[in-house]
FIKOLDO-990147 format. One record per atom (N, C-alpha, C): residue number from 1; residue in one letter; chain; atom name; x, y, z. Coordinates in steps of 0.02 Angstrom, whole numbers, plus 50000, padded with zeros to 5 digits. Atoms other than C-alpha are relative to their C-alpha. Layout:
BEGIN
  seq  type  mol  atom     c1     c2     c3
  NUM     A    A    CA      X      Y      Z
...
***
This chain:
BEGIN
  seq  type  mol  atom     c1     c2     c3
    1     X    A     N  49991  50076  49993
    1     X    A    CA  50342  50030  48104
    1     X    A     C  50060  49983  49984
    2     X    A     N  49920  50021  50006
    2     X    A    CA  50518  50019  48036
    2     X    A     C  50043  49992  50059
    3     X    A     N  49961  49996  49940
    3     X    A    CA  50604  50074  48185
    3     X    A     C  49969  49952  50050
    4     X    A     N  50024  50053  49950
    4     X    A    CA  50492  49964  48299
    4     X    A     C  50022  49938  49980
    5     X    A     N  49977  50062  50010
    5     X    A    CA  50521  49811  48198
    5     X    A     C  50072  49990  49998
    6     X    A     N  49924  50019  49995
    6     X    A    CA  50709  49833  48182
    6     X    A     C  50030  49983  50075
    7     X    A     N  49976  50002  49942
    7     X    A    CA  50731  49865  48366
    7     X    A     C  49961  49945  50045
    8     X    A     N  50041  50049  49968
    8     X    A    CA  50602  49734  48428
    8     X    A     C  49997  49935  49971
    9     X    A     N  49999  50065  50022
    9     X    A    CA  50607  49593  48303
    9     X    A     C  50051  49986  49946
   10     X    A     N  49932  50016  50047
   10     X    A    CA  50774  49613  48208
   10     X    A     C  49980  50002  49922
   11     X    A     N  50017  49997  50077
   11     X    A    CA  50678  49641  48039
   11     X    A     C  50021  50071  49979
   12     X    A     N  49974  49938  50040
   12     X    A    CA  50761  49779  47933
   12     X    A     C  49965  50014  49942
   13     X    A     N  50051  49977  50052
   13     X    A    CA  50637  49869  47819
   13     X    A     C  50028  50063  49972
   14     X    A     N  49973  49950  50036
   14     X    A    CA  50672  50000  47697
   14     X    A     C  49943  50030  49951
   15     X    A     N  50051  49973  50031
   15     X    A    CA  50545  50122  47628
   15     X    A     C  50045  50052  49940
   16     X    A     N  49971  49948  50043
   16     X    A    CA  50602  50216  47455
   16     X    A     C  49948  50040  49984
   17     X    A     N  50043  49951  50029
   17     X    A    CA  50520  50367  47422
   17     X    A     C  50031  50041  49932
   18     X    A     N  49982  49976  50064
   18     X    A    CA  50526  50423  47242
   18     X    A     C  49974  50068  49976
   19     X    A     N  50035  49942  50018
   19     X    A    CA  50426  50586  47239
   19     X    A     C  49962  50026  50056
   20     X    A     N  50040  49960  49952
   20     X    A    CA  50313  50704  47331
   20     X    A     C  49918  49969  50003
   21     X    A     N  50071  50016  50010
   21     X    A    CA  50140  50607  47279
   21     X    A     C  50003  49934  50033
   22     X    A     N  50006  50067  49960
   22     X    A    CA  50099  50472  47407
   22     X    A     C  49978  49945  49957
   23     X    A     N  50031  50047  50042
   23     X    A    CA  49992  50384  47287
   23     X    A     C  49996  50019  49925
   24     X    A     N  50006  49974  50080
   24     X    A    CA  50041  50415  47100
   24     X    A     C  49950  49954  49964
   25     X    A     N  50051  50037  50039
   25     X    A    CA  49922  50360  46964
   25     X    A     C  50042  49937  49959
   26     X    A     N  49972  50067  50028
   26     X    A    CA  49943  50186  46892
   26     X    A     C  50040  50007  49941
   27     X    A     N  49954  49998  50072
   27     X    A    CA  50001  50239  46722
   27     X    A     C  50067  50036  50008
   28     X    A     N  49935  49967  49989
   28     X    A    CA  50148  50333  46800
   28     X    A     C  50051  49953  50029
   29     X    A     N  49954  50057  49965
   29     X    A    CA  50216  50173  46891
   29     X    A     C  50066  49984  49952
   30     X    A     N  49944  50020  50056
   30     X    A    CA  50308  50112  46728
   30     X    A     C  50059  50051  49999
   31     X    A     N  49953  49945  49993
   31     X    A    CA  50400  50282  46725
   31     X    A     C  50049  49989  50056
   32     X    A     N  49966  49997  49933
   32     X    A    CA  50452  50273  46903
   32     X    A     C  50049  49930  49994
   33     X    A     N  49965  50063  50003
   33     X    A    CA  50514  50089  46871
   33     X    A     C  50071  50006  49958
   34     X    A     N  49947  49988  50044
   34     X    A    CA  50615  50131  46717
   34     X    A     C  50056  50051  50027
   35     X    A     N  49945  49949  49980
   35     X    A    CA  50698  50285  46798
   35     X    A     C  50044  49975  50058
   36     X    A     N  49958  50022  49932
   36     X    A    CA  50751  50187  46961
   36     X    A     C  50023  49920  49995
   37     X    A     N  49993  50079  50003
   37     X    A    CA  50763  49996  46899
   37     X    A     C  50072  49988  50017
   38     X    A     N  49919  50027  49988
   38     X    A    CA  50962  49992  46894
   38     X    A     C  50009  50016  50072
   39     X    A     N  49983  49975  49932
   39     X    A    CA  50973  50076  47059
   39     X    A     C  49967  49955  50048
   40     X    A     N  50025  50040  49956
   40     X    A    CA  50847  49977  47142
   40     X    A     C  50026  49919  50001
   41     X    A     N  49975  50075  50009
   41     X    A    CA  50918  49801  47074
   41     X    A     C  50077  50001  50032
   42     X    A     N  49945  49991  49966
   42     X    A    CA  51089  49874  47132
   42     X    A     C  50001  49995  50081
   43     X    A     N  50017  50000  49931
   43     X    A    CA  51026  49906  47307
   43     X    A     C  49983  49930  50025
   44     X    A     N  50007  50071  49968
   44     X    A    CA  50957  49737  47324
   44     X    A     C  50057  49952  49998
   45     X    A     N  49946  50036  49995
   45     X    A    CA  51118  49657  47279
   45     X    A     C  50048  50012  50058
   46     X    A     N  49962  49974  49937
   46     X    A    CA  51191  49740  47440
   46     X    A     C  49981  49946  50060
   47     X    A     N  50029  50050  49941
   47     X    A    CA  51092  49600  47551
   47     X    A     C  50055  49948  49998
   48     X    A     N  49948  50058  49982
   48     X    A    CA  51251  49491  47516
   48     X    A     C  50058  50025  50028
   49     X    A     N  49949  49981  49967
   49     X    A    CA  51364  49604  47605
   49     X    A     C  49991  50012  50062
   50     X    A     N  50006  49994  49938
   50     X    A    CA  51397  49629  47784
   50     X    A     C  50014  49931  50037
   51     X    A     N  49996  50057  49953
   51     X    A    CA  51387  49494  47928
   51     X    A     C  49944  49949  49988
   52     X    A     N  50051  50050  50009
   52     X    A    CA  51283  49340  47895
   52     X    A     C  50020  49924  50015
   53     X    A     N  49981  50060  49984
   53     X    A    CA  51286  49155  47935
   53     X    A     C  49949  49961  50040
   54     X    A     N  50033  50030  49967
   54     X    A    CA  51219  49032  48052
   54     X    A     C  50036  49994  50073
   55     X    A     N  49976  50011  49936
   55     X    A    CA  51242  48999  48243
   55     X    A     C  49986  49927  50014
   56     X    A     N  50012  50067  49996
   56     X    A    CA  51272  48819  48268
   56     X    A     C  50036  49968  50061
   57     X    A     N  49963  50036  49945
   57     X    A    CA  51303  48701  48415
   57     X    A     C  50066  49960  49977
   58     X    A     N  49919  50028  50029
   58     X    A    CA  51491  48649  48403
   58     X    A     C  49982  49919  50007
   59     X    A     N  50011  50069  49998
   59     X    A    CA  51431  48466  48462
   59     X    A     C  49965  49967  49957
   60     X    A     N  50052  50025  50040
   60     X    A    CA  51288  48428  48360
   60     X    A     C  49986  50033  49936
   61     X    A     N  50012  49965  50059
   61     X    A    CA  51288  48561  48227
   61     X    A     C  49936  50021  49981
   62     X    A     N  50072  49972  50010
   62     X    A    CA  51106  48611  48255
   62     X    A     C  50008  50075  50013
   63     X    A     N  50000  49928  49993
   63     X    A    CA  51057  48793  48247
   63     X    A     C  49985  50014  50086
   64     X    A     N  50002  49979  49925
   64     X    A    CA  51058  48881  48429
   64     X    A     C  49936  50058  49991
   65     X    A     N  50055  49939  49996
   65     X    A    CA  50890  48971  48459
   65     X    A     C  50012  50052  50060
   66     X    A     N  50007  49942  49947
   66     X    A    CA  50882  49138  48552
   66     X    A     C  50077  50012  50012
   67     X    A     N  49932  49975  49991
   67     X    A    CA  51072  49157  48534
   67     X    A     C  50009  50068  49994
   68     X    A     N  49995  49931  50011
   68     X    A    CA  51120  49339  48557
   68     X    A     C  50059  50017  49960
   69     X    A     N  49943  49993  50051
   69     X    A    CA  51240  49407  48426
   69     X    A     C  50007  50078  50006
   70     X    A     N  49981  49933  49995
   70     X    A    CA  51331  49568  48455
   70     X    A     C  50060  50018  49953
   71     X    A     N  49946  49978  50048
   71     X    A    CA  51448  49663  48340
   71     X    A     C  50033  50062  50031
   72     X    A     N  49964  49948  49965
   72     X    A    CA  51585  49779  48418
   72     X    A     C  49976  50064  49971
   73     X    A     N  50016  49926  50016
   73     X    A    CA  51535  49973  48408
   73     X    A     C  49935  49992  49968
   74     X    A     N  50073  49985  50022
   74     X    A    CA  51349  49935  48361
   74     X    A     C  49962  49976  50053
   75     X    A     N  50042  50013  49937
   75     X    A    CA  51227  49945  48509
   75     X    A     C  49937  49978  49976
   76     X    A     N  50061  50030  50021
   76     X    A    CA  51099  49831  48435
   76     X    A     C  50008  49931  49987
   77     X    A     N  49994  50076  49992
   77     X    A    CA  51122  49641  48485
   77     X    A     C  49926  49972  49960
   78     X    A     N  50055  50028  50021
   78     X    A    CA  51011  49529  48386
   78     X    A     C  49997  49923  50020
   79     X    A     N  50014  50077  49970
   79     X    A    CA  50942  49354  48432
   79     X    A     C  49983  49958  49933
   80     X    A     N  50010  50048  50058
   80     X    A    CA  50929  49201  48314
   80     X    A     C  49928  49976  50009
   81     X    A     N  50059  50028  49995
   81     X    A    CA  50769  49121  48288
   81     X    A     C  50000  49922  50008
   82     X    A     N  50003  50070  49986
   82     X    A    CA  50714  48937  48305
   82     X    A     C  50053  49981  49947
***
């Protein structure tokens, strides 16, 4: 699903796997959180890196729907929403 979403809807998803057990017991979840809390919070801060912003019409300053955005050397153009 992640690959399909990225290629077809410009949605970037991440699955972080912390162990070999697909469904750990509920009482084990606090342990996983404590062991990985700092790393996960640091990872979430990375959302502020990279290219971001708005595509605006120069004349009226309104958002441009369906504008295609390309970055050199990355073969994955994305489109703006409404």
